[in-house]
N, C-alpha and C positions, 0 to 999 in steps of 0.2 A: 792816254787814252780810254774812254770809259769803256766797261762790260755790264752787259745786263744779265744775269741767273734766276731761271726758274725753280723754284721749290718743288721738291719732288714729292714732299708731303700733299700737296692740293692738287697732283697727279690722279685720275680715276687709275687705281690698281688694277683694275678687269681688261684695262686697255693700253697698259703702258708700253707697252711696244708702238702701238698708234701714236699714242700723246708724245712719245718720244721725238719720233721721226717727224712729227707734228713741228716739236720745237726745234729741230734742225730747219727744217722747210721755212719758219716764220722770223729765222735770224738771230735767234738768242745767241750769247756765245758761252754760259754755262749750265750747267745742271747740279743745283745746290743740294746736297743729301745731308739730311740731317741724323745722323746716329745718337740714338736717346738711348741711357739704359732704366730709366726709372729711379734712379737715388739721386743722383746731379739734378735732375729733373724731374718733377709730378710722372710724365709721359714716357711709353716704349716707344720705339718708333727705328725701323728701317736699320736692319744688319747687312753682314759682309757677303751673304749669301744673294741676298738680292742686288747687292752693286754689281755682284760678279756675271748675274744674271743676265742684266740689264745693261753692261759694258757693249755688246755688239750690236745694241738698238742705236748708239748715237754715235756720232763721230766731237759732240760736243764736252767742253772740259768737265772734268767732276770734280765740285770743288765740294770736301767732305768735314762738317762741321762735327767736331768731337765734344757731344754733350754729355761726359759720361765721367765718372770717378776714374784714376789710373787710366789715362789715356795711353799711357807707355804701353800697355798690355796689347792694346790692339792696332798699334799703327804698322806694322809693318803688314800683317794680314789685310787689313785696309788699303794699303798700298799696292800690295799682289793683287786686291780685286780688282784694282782701276781706275784707282784713286789720283789726280794728276796736282791736286793740292788739299793739305789736310790742315788742320786750324784747331786747335787745341783752348780751352779755358786757364785763362790763368788761375782762376778762383780751383782749378783740379789739379793743378801738378803742384808737385815741390820744388822742381828743379825745370823750369818750361825753357830755359836754355838749351840744357839737355835735351828736354823732348823734341825742340825745333832742330837742334844739330842733329839726332837721328832720324827725323822725319828725311833732313836734307843728305840726309846719309844713303838711305833709299832712292835717291833720283828726284825726290817729289817737295815741291815748293812749300813752305811751311810756313802757318799762322798763327797769332796770339789773338783771342776773341776776348773781348772785356764784356761784362753784363752791364749794365745802365747803371745799376748804383756803383759799379770799383771805377776809384778816381785813376786819371791818366797819369798821378804822379808813382803808381806802379809800375810804370812801365820805365825801364833806365835806358840808357842810350845803348848801351851793349844790346838790351831785346829789341830794339828799334834800330837797329844796326843788323841785326840776325834776318828779321822776320822780312819773308815777300809781302807780307799783309799783314795787316791789322784789323781786325773786324769789330766794330762795335754794334752791339747789340741796341735796337731802338724799342723793343718790346721785352719784359723777363722771357728768358728763354722756355722755349719747351712749354707754355702755357696757349692755347688756342682763345680768340677772339679779344685781343687786347688792341687799343688804338695805341698810336705813335704817340712817344714821350715826345714834345717841344722841346726839353732841355736840351734834348740829344743834338740839335743842330749846331750848339755854342760848344758840346765835347769836341763835335768833328772838326769846327775853327778853329778849336785850339792844339787838335793834333795835327793838323795842317800845318801851323802855323808851327810848330814844334821841328817837323820833318823837315818843313822849309829851313829852316835857320842852321838844322846838322847836314844842310844838302841833300839830303834822299828826298826820291818822289816814292817812294813807297806808297801801294794800291792803299786805300782805305775804303773797307767793304762794309758794308749797313746792311741790316739782319733787323726785319718787324715793323709788319704793317707798310711796308713802301708800295703807295701808290701814286696814280697820276695826279693826284691832289698836292700830295708833298713830294715827290721826286722831283721835280727842279731846283726846291729850296734844300735839301740834302745834295744834291749837284752844285750848287752855288756855294756851299759853306764848302765844298771840299773833297766828298765822296768820288771815288773811282770805277766801284763795283756795287751792283746794286741789288739786291736777293729781291724777289717777286712773288706772291704768289697766288693769291686767288686774283688779283688786280689783274693777271695777265691770262690766267685758263678759265675766267669765267667769260665766257662771250667767243668773240672770233679771237684765237691768240694771237694771229696775225696781225693785226689793226690793233690789239690792245701792245703790241709790242713795239710796233711801227709809231703808235702815240709817246708811249714812253720814252722812247728814244730821243722823238722831239721835244718831248718836255727837259730830259738830262741836257739836250743840245742850248735849247733857250736856258737852264739855268746857269751853265758854263759861260755862257755869253752875259749873262744879268739880266737878261729879257726873262725869267718866268713869269705864270700868269700866278 
């Protein structure tokens, strides 16, 4: 079953409570929250206090993407702040298996994230069996204004094939300039969780979500436009 997440970075922070309630009403599944430290990625963004503050405003799943060095230092506080899913970058973990194990011990779902240039071969079978979700970045993380990397489609396909061979139905999450124009192809490639920002929040959020859900269904049925 596919799920659609709205990136918190694209919301108007002056009206977060209003916009989070609109996300609920519009039918999105996740709120995607990027935690950035200014070291692993050039930007700073979204902290623990903000997660705590907005948790009462929505019933949606909080999907927290840790774009930080040493994410193991923060996962307990992120979990306590209200995260439902915590994903960490393979590139920032000395022992990603241990970090995912620690996340799951906190009662949260755990995921591993790969930058566009990181090959799938870094994910051994043990990592894939541990992960509740594998997130593939389709733009470089933490840098605004990028376009979707077309080669990501083949990476998604190869990951889905590998998971199928292992008998796993693990979610593949995609994040990075996901739009109405490319979401169908991304769905057809094998993704199941789609993170989008501007394409959802610009204009009528409810109509945009409905349109994107329709394109996902078309992609899964091989009828994408």
